[in-house]
C-alpha positions in Angstrom: -77.1 -96.5 -142.1 -80.9 -97.0 -142.4 -82.6 -98.8 -145.4 -85.9 -97.7 -147.1 -87.8 -99.9 -144.7 -86.1 -98.3 -141.8 -87.0 -94.9 -143.2 -90.6 -95.8 -143.4 -90.6 -97.0 -139.8 -88.8 -93.9 -138.8 -91.4 -91.7 -140.5 -94.2 -93.5 -138.7 -92.6 -93.2 -135.3 -91.3 -89.6 -135.6 -93.0 -87.1 -133.4 -92.7 -83.7 -135.1 -94.2 -81.8 -132.2 -91.3 -82.7 -129.9 -88.6 -82.3 -132.6 -85.9 -79.7 -132.5 -85.6 -78.1 -136.0 -82.6 -76.5 -137.7 -81.6 -75.7 -141.3 -78.6 -76.9 -143.3 -77.3 -75.7 -146.6 -76.3 -78.1 -149.4 -72.9 -78.6 -147.7 -74.4 -79.6 -144.4 -73.5 -76.3 -142.6 -76.0 -75.0 -140.0 -77.7 -71.8 -141.3 -80.5 -71.5 -138.8 -80.8 -72.5 -135.1 -83.8 -72.7 -132.9 -84.4 -72.6 -129.1 -85.5 -76.3 -129.2 -82.2 -77.2 -130.8 -80.3 -75.1 -128.1 -82.3 -76.9 -125.4 -81.4 -80.3 -126.9 -77.7 -79.8 -127.6 -76.8 -76.8 -125.4 -75.2 -74.7 -128.2 -76.4 -71.0 -128.4 -77.4 -69.8 -131.9 -74.3 -67.6 -132.2 -72.1 -70.6 -131.8 -74.1 -73.2 -133.7 -74.7 -71.2 -136.9 -71.9 -71.8 -139.2 -70.9 -75.2 -137.7 -70.7 -78.2 -139.9 -73.2 -81.1 -139.2 -70.3 -83.3 -138.5 -69.3 -81.0 -135.6 -72.7 -81.6 -134.0 -72.3 -85.4 -134.0 -70.3 -87.8 -131.9 -67.0 -89.1 -133.4 -68.6 -92.4 -134.3 -71.3 -90.8 -136.5 -69.4 -87.7 -137.8 -68.0 -89.8 -140.6 -71.5 -90.7 -141.9 -72.3 -87.1 -142.9 -71.2 -87.4 -146.6 -73.3 -90.5 -147.0 -76.3 -88.8 -145.4 -76.0 -85.7 -147.7 -75.5 -87.9 -150.8 -78.6 -89.9 -149.8 -80.6 -86.7 -149.3 -79.6 -85.4 -152.7 -80.5 -88.7 -154.4 -83.7 -89.7 -152.5 -84.9 -86.3 -151.3 -84.4 -87.0 -147.6 -83.2 -89.4 -145.0 -84.2 -90.7 -141.6 -82.4 -92.7 -139.0 -80.7 -92.9 -135.6 -77.7 -90.7 -134.8 -75.6 -89.9 -131.8 -75.3 -86.1 -131.4 -72.8 -84.3 -129.2 -73.9 -81.9 -126.5 -72.0 -78.8 -125.8 -70.6 -80.3 -122.6 -69.3 -83.3 -124.6 -71.8 -86.0 -123.6 -73.5 -88.0 -126.4 -77.2 -87.5 -127.0 -79.0 -90.3 -128.9 -81.4 -88.7 -131.4 -83.9 -89.8 -134.1 -83.1 -87.6 -137.1 -85.2 -86.8 -140.1 -84.0 -84.7 -143.0 -86.3 -83.3 -145.6 -85.9 -80.7 -148.4 -86.5 -77.0 -147.5 -85.6 -75.6 -150.9 -87.6 -72.6 -152.1 -88.4 -72.0 -155.7 -85.5 -70.5 -157.5 -83.2 -70.9 -154.5 -80.3 -73.3 -153.7 -80.6 -76.6 -151.9 -81.5 -76.4 -148.2 -82.4 -79.1 -145.8 -84.6 -79.1 -142.7 -83.2 -81.4 -140.0 -85.5 -82.5 -137.2 -83.9 -84.1 -134.1 -86.0 -86.0 -131.6 -84.3 -87.2 -128.4 -84.4 -91.0 -127.9 -82.8 -91.2 -124.4 -86.0 -92.4 -122.7 -87.3 -94.5 -125.6 -86.8 -98.3 -125.3 -86.7 -98.7 -129.0 -89.1 -98.7 -131.9 -92.5 -100.3 -131.4 -92.6 -103.1 -133.9 -95.8 -104.2 -135.6 -96.9 -107.9 -135.4 -95.9 -108.4 -139.0 -92.3 -107.3 -138.2 -92.2 -109.6 -135.2 -93.5 -112.5 -137.2 -90.9 -111.9 -139.9 -88.2 -111.8 -137.2 -89.0 -115.0 -135.2 -90.6 -116.9 -138.1 -87.6 -116.4 -140.3 -85.1 -117.0 -137.5 -82.6 -119.9 -138.2 -83.0 -120.9 -134.5 -85.9 -123.2 -133.6 -88.5 -121.3 -131.6 -91.7 -122.5 -130.0 -94.3 -121.5 -127.4 -96.3 -123.9 -125.3 -99.2 -123.2 -122.9 -99.4 -124.1 -119.3 -100.4 -127.6 -120.3 -97.2 -127.8 -122.3 -99.1 -128.0 -125.6 -97.8 -126.2 -128.7 -99.5 -122.9 -129.5 -96.9 -121.6 -131.9 -93.6 -122.6 -133.5 -91.5 -121.4 -136.3 -90.4 -123.3 -139.5 -86.8 -123.7 -138.3 -88.0 -126.0 -135.5 -89.0 -128.5 -138.2 -85.4 -129.3 -138.8 -85.3 -131.0 -135.4 -88.2 -133.3 -136.3 -91.8 -133.3 -135.5 -93.2 -131.9 -138.7 -94.3 -128.3 -139.8 -95.7 -125.8 -137.3 -99.4 -126.4 -138.2 -99.0 -130.1 -137.3 -97.7 -129.4 -133.9 -100.6 -127.2 -132.7 -102.3 -128.6 -129.6 -99.8 -131.5 -129.3 -97.3 -132.4 -126.5 -93.6 -132.9 -127.2 -93.8 -136.7 -126.8 -96.5 -136.7 -129.5 -94.5 -135.0 -132.1 -91.0 -136.4 -131.1 -91.4 -140.1 -130.1 -88.1 -141.5 -128.9 -86.8 -138.2 -127.6 -86.4 -137.7 -123.9 -89.6 -135.6 -123.7 -90.0 -136.2 -120.0 -86.7 -134.5 -119.2 -87.6 -131.5 -121.4 -91.1 -131.1 -120.0 -89.6 -131.3 -116.5 -87.5 -128.2 -117.3 -90.6 -126.4 -118.7 -92.6 -127.1 -115.5 -89.7 -125.9 -113.4 -89.7 -122.6 -115.4 -93.5 -122.3 -115.0 -93.3 -122.8 -111.3 -90.3 -120.6 -110.5 -90.3 -118.0 -113.3 -86.5 -118.5 -113.5 -85.3 -119.1 -117.1 -83.2 -122.2 -117.9 -80.3 -121.4 -120.2 -78.1 -123.8 -122.1 -79.9 -127.1 -121.3 -78.2 -129.8 -123.5 -80.1 -132.8 -124.8 -78.4 -135.7 -126.6 -80.4 -138.3 -128.4 -81.9 -139.4 -131.7 -84.8 -137.7 -133.4 -87.2 -139.1 -136.0 -85.6 -136.9 -138.7 -82.2 -138.7 -138.2 -82.9 -142.1 -136.5 -79.4 -143.4 -137.1 -77.5 -140.3 -136.0 -77.0 -139.1 -132.5 -77.9 -135.4 -132.3 -77.2 -132.7 -129.7 -79.4 -129.7 -129.1 -79.1 -126.8 -126.7 -82.4 -125.5 -125.3 -83.3 -122.3 -123.4 -86.6 -121.8 -121.6 -88.3 -118.6 -120.6 -91.8 -118.1 -118.9 -94.4 -116.0 -120.7 -96.5 -113.8 -118.3 -99.7 -112.0 -119.0 -100.4 -108.3 -118.0 -101.2 -109.3 -114.5 -97.9 -111.3 -114.1 -99.5 -114.7 -114.3 -97.9 -117.5 -116.3 -99.2 -118.0 -119.8 -96.8 -120.6 -121.0 -93.2 -121.2 -121.9 -91.2 -119.7 -124.8 -88.1 -121.9 -125.7 -85.4 -121.9 -128.3 -83.5 -124.9 -129.8 -80.0 -124.6 -131.3 -78.4 -127.6 -133.1 -75.1 -128.5 -131.3 -74.5 -131.8 -133.1 -71.3 -130.9 -134.8 -69.9 -129.3 -131.7 -71.0 -132.4 -129.7 -69.3 -134.7 -132.2 -66.2 -132.7 -132.0 -66.2 -133.0 -128.2 -66.7 -136.7 -128.5 -63.7 -137.0 -130.9 -61.5 -135.0 -128.6 -62.6 -137.1 -125.6 -61.9 -140.3 -127.6 -58.4 -139.1 -128.5 -57.9 -138.0 -124.9 -58.9 -141.5 -123.6 -56.6 -143.0 -126.2 -53.7 -140.9 -125.0 -54.3 -142.0 -121.4 -55.1 -145.7 -121.9 -53.1 -146.9 -124.9 -49.5 -147.7 -124.4 -49.6 -148.0 -120.6 -47.3 -151.1 -120.9 -44.6 -152.3 -123.3 -46.5 -155.4 -124.1 -47.5 -155.6 -127.8 -50.7 -157.7 -127.4 -51.9 -155.6 -124.5 -51.3 -152.4 -126.4 -53.3 -153.7 -129.4 -56.1 -154.8 -127.0 -56.1 -151.3 -125.4 -56.7 -149.8 -128.9 -59.8 -152.1 -129.3 -61.0 -151.3 -125.8 -60.8 -147.5 -126.4 -62.8 -147.6 -129.6 -65.7 -149.7 -128.3 -68.5 -148.7 -127.8 -68.0 -144.9 -128.3 -66.7 -145.1 -131.9 -67.6 -148.6 -133.2 -69.5 -151.7 -132.2 -66.8 -154.2 -133.1 -63.0 -153.7 -133.5 -60.2 -156.1 -134.3 -56.5 -155.4 -134.4 -54.4 -157.9 -136.5 -50.7 -157.7 -136.6 -48.0 -159.4 -138.6 -46.5 -162.4 -136.8 -42.9 -161.1 -136.9 -44.1 -157.9 -135.0 -45.2 -160.0 -132.1 -41.7 -161.4 -131.9 -40.2 -158.0 -131.9 -38.8 -158.4 -135.4 -38.5 -155.4 -137.8 -41.1 -155.8 -140.6 -39.2 -156.0 -143.9 -40.3 -153.9 -146.8 -43.1 -155.8 -148.6 -43.3 -158.3 -145.8 -47.0 -157.4 -145.2 -48.0 -158.8 -148.6 -46.6 -159.4 -152.0 -49.7 -157.9 -153.6 -53.5 -158.0 -153.3 -53.6 -161.3 -155.3 -52.1 -163.3 -152.4 -53.7 -164.2 -149.1 -52.1 -163.0 -145.8 -52.0 -164.5 -142.4 -52.0 -162.1 -139.4 -52.3 -162.6 -135.7 -55.4 -161.3 -133.9 -53.9 -159.3 -131.1 -56.9 -157.2 -130.1 -60.7 -157.7 -130.2 -63.6 -156.0 -128.6 -67.4 -156.2 -129.1 -69.9 -153.8 -127.7 -71.6 -155.5 -124.7 -69.0 -158.3 -124.5 -66.2 -157.9 -122.0 -64.1 -160.6 -123.6 -61.1 -159.9 -125.7 -58.6 -161.6 -128.0 -56.7 -164.4 -126.3 -53.7 -166.3 -127.5 -53.3 -164.2 -130.7 -55.0 -166.7 -133.0 -54.0 -166.8 -136.7 -56.4 -164.9 -139.0 -56.2 -165.6 -142.8 -57.3 -162.8 -145.1 -58.3 -163.9 -148.5 -56.6 -162.6 -151.7 -58.2 -159.4 -152.9 -60.0 -158.7 -149.6 -60.0 -155.1 -148.3 -57.5 -155.9 -145.6 -55.0 -157.4 -148.1 -55.4 -154.3 -150.3 -54.9 -152.1 -147.3 -51.7 -153.9 -146.4 -50.5 -153.8 -150.0 -51.2 -150.2 -150.6 -51.1 -148.7 -147.2 -54.4 -146.8 -147.8 -57.5 -147.1 -145.5 -60.7 -148.6 -146.9 -64.3 -147.5 -146.0 -67.7 -148.7 -147.0 -71.0 -147.2 -145.7 -72.7 -150.6 -145.8 -71.1 -154.0 -146.4 -72.5 -156.0 -149.2 -72.0 -159.7 -148.4 -72.3 -160.6 -152.0 -69.5 -158.3 -153.1 -66.2 -160.1 -153.1 -64.4 -156.8 -152.7 -66.0 -156.4 -149.3 -65.0 -159.7 -147.9 -63.7 -159.7 -144.3 -61.7 -162.3 -142.4 -63.7 -165.5 -141.4 -63.7 -164.6 -137.6 -65.1 -161.1 -138.3 -67.7 -162.5 -140.7 -68.9 -164.7 -137.9 -69.8 -161.5 -135.9 -71.6 -160.0 -138.9 -73.5 -163.2 -139.4 -74.5 -163.2 -135.8 -76.3 -159.8 -135.9 -80.0 -159.9 -135.3 -82.2 -160.6 -138.3 -83.3 -157.4 -140.1 -80.6 -155.3 -138.5 -79.0 -154.7 -141.9 -75.4 -154.8 -143.0 -72.9 -152.9 -140.8 -70.6 -150.0 -141.9 -66.9 -150.8 -142.1 -63.5 -149.1 -141.8 -60.1 -150.8 -142.3 -57.1 -148.7 -141.3 -53.4 -149.8 -141.7 -51.3 -149.9 -138.5 -48.4 -147.9 -139.7 -45.4 -146.6 -137.6 -42.2 -145.1 -138.9 -43.0 -146.0 -142.5 -43.6 -149.7 -141.8 -47.0 -151.4 -141.9 -47.4 -153.6 -138.8 -51.0 -154.8 -139.5 -54.6 -153.6 -139.9 -57.4 -152.4 -137.6 -61.0 -153.1 -138.6 -63.9 -151.0 -137.3 -67.6 -152.1 -137.7 -70.8 -150.2 -136.9 -74.2 -151.8 -136.7 -77.0 -150.6 -139.0 -78.8 -148.8 -136.2 -75.8 -146.3 -136.1 -75.0 -143.9 -138.8 -72.4 -145.2 -141.3 -68.8 -144.1 -141.1 -68.1 -140.8 -142.9 -64.9 -139.0 -143.9 -64.7 -137.4 -140.5 -64.9 -140.8 -138.8 -62.2 -142.1 -141.2 -59.9 -139.2 -140.2 -60.6 -139.9 -136.5 -59.9 -143.6 -137.0 -56.5 -142.9 -138.7 -55.5 -140.5 -135.9 -56.5 -143.1 -133.3 -54.7 -146.0 -135.0 -51.6 -143.9 -135.7 -51.3 -143.1 -132.0 -51.6 -146.7 -131.1 -49.2 -147.8 -133.9 -46.4 -145.7 -132.3 -47.1 -147.5 -129.0 -47.2 -150.9 -130.7 -43.9 -150.1 -132.4 -42.3 -149.0 -129.2 -43.5 -152.2 -127.6 -42.1 -154.2 -130.5 -38.7 -152.5 -130.2 -38.7 -153.1 -126.5 -39.6 -156.8 -127.0 -36.7 -157.2 -129.4 -34.2 -155.6 -127.1 -35.6 -157.4 -124.0 -35.5 -160.7 -125.8 -31.9 -160.2 -126.7 -31.1 -159.2 -123.2 -32.9 -162.3 -121.8 -31.0 -164.5 -124.2 -27.8 -163.0 -122.8 -29.1 -163.5 -119.2 -30.1 -167.1 -119.9 -26.7 -167.8 -121.3 -25.0 -166.2 -118.3 -27.1 -167.9 -115.7 -27.6 -171.7 -115.5 -30.5 -172.7 -117.7 -31.2 -175.6 -115.4 -29.4 -176.6 -112.3 -28.0 -180.1 -112.6 -29.6 -183.0 -110.7 -27.2 -184.4 -108.1 -27.6 -186.9 -105.2 -26.1 -184.6 -102.7 -28.8 -181.9 -102.6 -32.2 -181.0 -103.9 -32.0 -177.4 -105.1 -34.3 -174.5 -106.2 -33.3 -171.0 -107.2 -35.1 -167.7 -107.7 -33.8 -164.6 -109.4 -35.5 -161.1 -109.4 -33.6 -158.2 -111.1 -33.9 -154.6 -110.1 -34.0 -153.6 -113.8 -37.5 -154.9 -114.6 -37.4 -153.6 -118.2 -34.5 -155.7 -119.3 -34.7 -158.4 -116.7 -30.9 -158.2 -116.4 -28.8 -157.9 -113.2 -25.4 -158.6 -111.7 -26.4 -161.4 -109.3 -25.9 -165.0 -110.0 -26.2 -168.5 -108.5 -24.7 -171.8 -109.4 -24.5 -175.5 -108.5 -21.2 -177.2 -109.6 -20.8 -180.9 -109.3 -17.4 -181.8 -107.8 -15.5 -185.1 -107.4 -16.5 -187.6 -104.7 -20.3 -186.8 -105.0 -19.6 -183.4 -103.5 -21.2 -180.2 -104.8 -20.2 -176.5 -104.8 -23.0 -174.0 -104.0 -22.3 -170.5 -105.2 -24.1 -167.2 -104.9 -22.6 -163.8 -105.9 -23.1 -160.4 -107.3 -21.2 -157.6 -109.1 -21.8 -153.9 -108.7 -24.4 -152.2 -110.8 -27.5 -153.2 -112.7 -28.6 -153.9 -116.3 -26.7 -155.3 -119.2 -23.2 -154.0 -118.1 -23.6 -155.7 -114.8 -24.9 -158.9 -116.4 -21.8 -159.0 -118.7 -19.5 -158.5 -115.8 -21.4 -161.2 -113.8 -20.9 -163.6 -116.7 -17.1 -163.1 -116.6 -16.9 -163.6 -112.8 -19.2 -166.7 -112.9 -17.1 -168.3 -115.6 -14.0 -167.6 -113.5 -15.7 -169.3 -110.5 -16.6 -172.4 -112.5 -13.0 -172.6 -113.9 -11.5 -172.3 -110.4 -14.0 -174.9 -109.1 -12.5 -177.5 -111.5 -9.3 -177.2 -109.5 -11.1 -178.7 -106.5 -9.5 -176.3 -104.1 -10.8 -175.4 -100.7 -13.3 -172.5 -100.6 -11.0 -169.9 -99.1 -8.4 -170.7 -101.8 -11.0 -170.5 -104.5 -11.9 -166.9 -103.3 -8.2 -166.0 -103.1 -7.6 -167.0 -106.7 -10.9 -165.3 -107.7 -9.8 -162.1 -105.9 -6.6 -162.0 -108.0 -8.6 -162.6 -111.2 -11.0 -159.8 -110.5 -8.2 -157.4 -109.8 -6.5 -158.4 -113.1 -9.8 -158.1 -115.1 -10.3 -154.6 -113.7 -6.8 -153.6 -114.5 -7.2 -155.0 -118.1 -10.4 -152.9 -118.5 -8.5 -149.8 -117.5 -5.6 -150.6 -119.7 -7.9 -151.2 -122.6 -9.4 -147.8 -122.2 -6.0 -146.0 -122.0 -4.1 -148.4 -124.3 -2.4 -147.7 -127.6 -4.6 -146.3 -130.4 -5.3 -148.5 -133.4 -5.9 -145.6 -135.8 -2.2 -144.9 -136.3 -2.2 -141.8 -134.0 -0.2 -141.6 -130.9 -2.0 -141.8 -127.6 -2.0 -138.6 -125.6 0.5 -138.6 -122.8 -0.7 -137.9 -119.2 1.6 -134.9 -118.6 1.2 -132.1 -116.1 -1.6 -129.6 -116.8 -0.7 -126.2 -118.0 -3.9 -124.4 -116.9 -3.0 -124.3 -113.3 -5.4 -127.0 -112.4 -4.5 -130.3 -110.8 -4.5 -133.3 -113.0 -7.5 -135.6 -112.5 -6.9 -138.6 -110.3 -7.6 -142.1 -111.5 -10.9 -142.7 -109.6 -13.1 -145.8 -109.7 -14.8 -146.7 -112.9 -18.4 -145.5 -113.2 -19.5 -147.2 -116.4 -21.2 -150.1 -114.7 -18.8 -152.7 -115.9 -16.5 -152.9 -112.9 -15.9 -156.3 -111.3 -13.9 -154.8 -108.3 -16.2 -154.9 -105.3 -18.0 -158.1 -106.4 -19.2 -160.3 -103.6 -19.4 -164.1 -103.5 -20.1 -167.0 -101.1 -18.7 -170.4 -102.0 -19.8 -173.5 -100.1 -18.8 -177.1 -100.7 -21.1 -179.9 -99.3 -20.1 -183.5 -98.9 -23.0 -185.9 -98.8 -20.8 -188.7 -97.4 -20.4 -187.2 -94.0 -22.7 -184.0 -94.2 -19.7 -181.7 -93.9 -20.1 -178.2 -95.4 -17.2 -175.9 -95.8 -17.8 -172.3 -96.9 -16.1 -168.9 -97.3 -17.4 -165.5 -98.2 -16.1 -162.3 -99.8 -18.1 -159.3 -98.9 -21.2 -161.4 -98.8 -23.9 -162.2 -96.2 -23.6 -165.5 -94.5 -26.0 -168.3 -95.5 -28.9 -169.4 -93.3 -29.7 -173.0 -92.4 -33.2 -174.3 -91.9 -32.7 -177.4 -89.7 -34.9 -180.5 -90.1 -37.1 -179.4 -87.1 -37.9 -176.1 -88.9 -35.7 -173.8 -86.8 -33.4 -171.3 -88.5 -29.7 -170.7 -87.7 -27.2 -168.4 -89.4 -23.7 -169.7 -90.0 -21.0 -167.8 -88.1 -18.9 -167.2 -91.2 -15.8 -165.0 -91.2 -16.3 -162.1 -93.6 -13.7 -161.6 -96.1 -13.3 -158.3 -98.1 -15.1 -157.8 -101.4 -13.3 -159.2 -104.4 -10.5 -157.0 -105.7 -10.8 -154.6 -102.8 -7.7 -156.0 -101.0 -7.6 -156.8 -97.3 -7.0 -159.8 -94.9 -6.9 -163.3 -96.3 -10.1 -165.2 -96.7 -11.1 -167.7 -94.1 -13.5 -170.6 -94.2 -16.0 -172.1 -91.7 -17.1 -175.7 -91.4 -20.5 -177.0 -90.2 -22.0 -180.5 -90.1 -25.5 -180.4 -91.6 -28.0 -183.0 -90.6 -29.8 -184.8 -93.4 -32.8 -182.8 -94.5 -31.3 -179.4 -93.6 -31.9 -176.6 -96.1 -29.0 -174.2 -96.9 -30.2 -170.8 -98.0 -27.6 -168.7 -99.9 -28.7 -165.3 -101.0 -27.4 -161.9 -102.2 -27.8 -158.8 -100.0 -30.7 -157.6 -102.2 -33.0 -160.1 -100.5 -33.0 -157.9 -97.4 -32.1 -154.6 -99.0 -34.5 -151.8 -98.1 -32.1 -148.9 -98.7 -29.9 -150.1 -95.8 -27.3 -152.7 -95.5 -28.0 -156.4 -94.9 -26.1 -156.8 -91.6 -28.9 -155.5 -89.4 -30.4 -157.9 -86.9 -33.9 -156.9 -88.0 -33.1 -158.1 -91.5 -32.1 -161.5 -90.2 -35.3 -161.6 -88.2 -37.3 -160.9 -91.3 -35.4 -163.7 -93.2 -35.8 -166.1 -90.3 -39.6 -165.5 -90.2 -39.8 -166.1 -94.0 -37.7 -169.3 -93.9 -39.8 -170.7 -91.0 -42.9 -170.8 -93.2 -43.7 -174.3 -94.5 -44.4 -175.1 -98.1 -45.2 -178.1 -100.2 -42.1 -178.1 -102.2 -38.7 -176.5 -102.1 -39.5 -174.5 -105.3 -42.7 -173.1 -103.7 -40.8 -172.2 -100.6 -38.1 -170.4 -102.5 -40.6 -168.3 -104.3 -42.5 -167.6 -101.1 -39.4 -166.2 -99.4 -38.7 -163.9 -102.4 -42.3 -162.7 -102.4 -42.3 -162.1 -98.7 -39.1 -160.1 -98.6 -38.7 -158.5 -102.0 -41.1 -155.9 -103.6 -42.3 -156.2 -107.2 -39.7 -153.5 -108.1 -36.8 -154.4 -105.8 -34.2 -151.9 -104.6 -31.4 -154.3 -105.7 -31.0 -157.5 -107.7 -31.9 -160.6 -105.8 -30.7 -164.1 -106.1 -31.7 -166.9 -103.7 -30.4 -170.5 -103.9 -31.9 -173.1 -101.5 -30.4 -176.6 -101.2 -31.9 -179.4 -99.1 -29.2 -181.7 -98.1 -29.1 -185.5 -98.5 -26.7 -188.1 -97.2 -25.4 -191.0 -99.3 -26.4 -194.4 -97.8 -23.6 -196.3 -96.2 -24.1 -199.2 -98.6 -23.3 -197.0 -101.5 -19.8 -196.2 -100.2 -16.9 -198.7 -99.9 -13.4 -197.9 -98.6 -10.3 -199.9 -97.7 -7.0 -199.1 -96.0 -4.1 -200.4 -98.1 -0.5 -201.0 -97.1 2.3 -199.5 -99.1 3.1 -202.9 -100.7 2.9 -203.7 -104.4 1.1 -206.9 -103.4 -1.8 -204.8 -102.2 -2.7 -203.9 -105.7 -4.1 -207.3 -106.5 -6.1 -207.4 -103.3 -7.5 -203.9 -104.1 -8.6 -205.0 -107.6 -10.4 -208.1 -106.1 -12.1 -206.1 -103.4 -13.3 -203.5 -105.9 -14.6 -206.2 -108.2 -16.5 -207.9 -105.4 -18.2 -204.7 -104.4 -19.2 -203.9 -108.0 -20.8 -207.3 -108.2 -22.8 -206.5 -105.1 -23.9 -203.2 -106.6 -25.0 -205.0 -109.9 -22.2 -203.2 -111.8 -20.2 -206.3 -112.8 -19.9 -204.9 -116.4 -17.7 -202.1 -115.1 -15.3 -204.5 -113.3 -12.7 -204.6 -116.0 -12.5 -200.8 -116.3 -12.6 -200.3 -112.6 -9.9 -202.9 -111.9 -7.7 -201.1 -114.4 -8.3 -197.7 -112.8 -7.8 -199.1 -109.3 -4.6 -200.9 -110.4 -3.1 -197.7 -111.9 -4.1 -195.3 -109.1 -3.0 -197.6 -106.3 0.3 -198.5 -108.0 1.1 -194.8 -108.5 0.3 -194.1 -104.8 2.6 -197.0 -103.6 5.4 -196.0 -106.0 5.5 -192.2 -105.6 3.7 -191.3 -102.3 4.3 -191.7 -98.6 2.1 -192.4 -95.7 -1.2 -194.3 -95.5 -3.1 -195.3 -98.7 -6.9 -195.5 -98.8 -9.2 -196.7 -101.7 -12.8 -195.5 -101.8 -15.6 -196.3 -104.3 -18.7 -194.1 -104.3 -21.8 -195.1 -106.2 -23.8 -192.0 -107.0 -25.0 -190.9 -110.5 -21.4 -191.9 -111.5 -19.0 -194.5 -110.1 -16.2 -192.6 -108.4 -12.9 -194.3 -107.6 -10.7 -192.3 -105.2 -7.2 -193.2 -103.9 -5.7 -191.1 -101.0 -2.1 -190.9 -100.1 0.0 -188.6 -98.0 2.0 -187.1 -100.9 1.6 -183.5 -102.1 2.9 -184.0 -105.6 0.3 -184.0 -108.3 0.6 -186.6 -111.0 0.9 -185.4 -114.6 -0.6 -187.0 -117.7 2.2 -188.1 -120.1 2.2 -189.1 -123.7 5.0 -191.8 -123.8 6.9 -192.8 -126.8 6.5 -196.2 -128.3 9.8 -197.4 -126.8 9.0 -196.2 -123.2 8.3 -199.0 -120.8 6.1 -196.9 -118.4 4.1 -193.7 -118.1 0.9 -194.9 -119.7 -1.1 -195.3 -116.5 -2.9 -192.0 -116.3 -3.2 -191.9 -120.0 -5.2 -195.1 -119.9 -7.3 -193.8 -117.0 -8.2 -190.7 -118.9 -9.2 -192.7 -121.9 -11.5 -195.2 -120.1 -13.1 -192.9 -117.6 -15.4 -189.9 -117.9 -13.1 -187.6 -116.1 -10.3 -187.6 -113.6 -8.4 -185.2 -111.4 -6.5 -184.5 -108.2 -7.9 -183.0 -105.0 -5.6 -181.7 -102.3 -6.3 -182.1 -98.6 -4.3 -180.7 -95.6 -2.9 -184.2 -94.9 -2.3 -185.2 -98.5 -4.1 -185.6 -101.8 -6.8 -187.7 -103.6 -6.5 -188.9 -107.2 -10.0 -189.7 -108.5 -11.7 -190.9 -111.6 -15.4 -191.2 -112.6 -17.2 -193.6 -114.8 -20.7 -193.0 -116.2 -23.4 -195.3 -114.8 -25.7 -194.3 -117.7 -23.6 -196.1 -120.2 -23.5 -199.2 -117.9 -27.3 -199.3 -117.7 -27.4 -198.6 -113.9 
């Protein structure tokens, strides 16, 4: 309802001549009706007299009648705007004035004058009213002429800088607000003057004189002022402070960037650096992220590990660093020592953030780490001390390190809102750092397993020069089911093995380790490749059966295992299908090749595995026509081998099917063409060539695990091999000893003569005594000295431990004690008993 000021205005504006009068009694009931009232509201006198005033008003104002009557009784009248109701139901806006019409000695009566306001735009306000309205407005308001010079402004505009209104008169915006982007604002004013179209919501971000260290945001609106002839007189504009809203948008934008950019990898140092990158320069000028050294290793921070208290110094690792204007970052995670009692140490000890508006270099409680103090010392002279924040990096209740934020003096110091934002920012990054830490720990454990399952370093042998590459499909753990191996055999020969088990990840790696161990154990038997695969096939089948038996075996908790009886629900019992837990060894594949550097002979066999490729010395590529046996444990026809003679300098490439896998099988001719093209490319070294083949054929995230073993063949020189045909005569033993001794002297190995003569004597004597057919003695000087005796017998000798009274049986026992290793190798035409001596001990 109206106030006294409004009543006064209403009295000045009320036109009595045009008013429609009517009389009301003290209760507000119409007692007299006029024709003017009938013309205004449509009710005839017979109908209107006796109506309550509330019945003449629209629903929104009908409830105000008691207040109006009470005001009349107290103040002797009332004036204001009401919405009357016409007889046809439409609202009629009226200006109402109620005055007393009481006659002497009579009861209270009121004269109500109604003046229709439908065509009136509103009350005409005096200049004083207008000045009170715009001058006291909380919004900054100003008017400039066509030269863009101030002609009027209100007091609220002073809050945005530039001084009081009287100081602005006749000046341009650049004169009163130096440093502000006055050119952009005046460009908007000229546009409004030229077009007459207002500009609404123009946002300006910058620094004003009133707050030089604080970035402010203002929203401006511009309207042209025209004279009575429609010509432009100037521009009227308003200014609203949007700084808090602008800062809130900046905070949300910073958190949004943090959510998108922090934690994009599972690398701890990279994640810490991403935190520093996000905060500079939008939030701070200098940021460091320092983590506990165990965190970088993936270890779990122990309670109290961060510090034993603020009285002790702490060494952290600088994992992230960013400076405004400097694209460099932290490299190598250098050690950073925080002195006892420093803010960082107190933050680590208590887990609470620390903030100071301006650092005091003389205050020991404001000491930073030496590397950060170098940045502070390098600030330009006169720039003043920076503002500082130190926030703990905390995740899942454990403190992982601290993050330091610094702002130069030209920026406003950190406040409580900035502290809350920094804590939110660091907490988001801390979760990512902890995830990366946990991943690092799990991946390191997995890699330790993989390194123990795969050969750490392939042995150096005279027979071949080798290089191997491995790329798992599971890039997170780095684990897979493929493997490669190089196994030294007797007689300077080597076994080259590549294989794979089904599946990926840690289960496949564990199964691979079992199969690889079985291969190395079988290789010690020195059997032909096809027999090695046959035995391996049996072992794989038994291993898979044992896994199934272990799952369905007897319980160890004292309860009886459930019997597999018929179902009673009408459904068929489930069949025993293949295992799906990723630990199966059935279906594994393997290629096993044995290369002999004496004659270049290479014998190989495959079980469900692609045939090797051979790069000949002239650079051409051929594929071995290798009979394909069934996968291990799958059952099928027996394994067969193939034999090839490899010229010296040939490169044998054994690989798993993942090298050519693109979602199809490896047996396509197009895949061989791709491999042929990759192998034909030259390279400086075998290792470079091996990696180049992998990079050319395998994507960064391969479809399947990939293992590639490349072996460049060598031949042993003829002068490093000596062999003799011996008759089956005991007298030949002495001649064999002498021949062996002479050859050792020629090789410069005379110090091994005694041991070698003993070995030759015992092995040749056994061959003459127990074997049949021809006897051959061969000495091979490689990295070891090998002594081989061939005979036509098929019975393997056995090592005995004779009693003291036995006259014989000590030969092989002596051989085993004086040599590095010995064994038996069977051939289609007989067997070879061999023994090896180390040349390292002999100084060769």
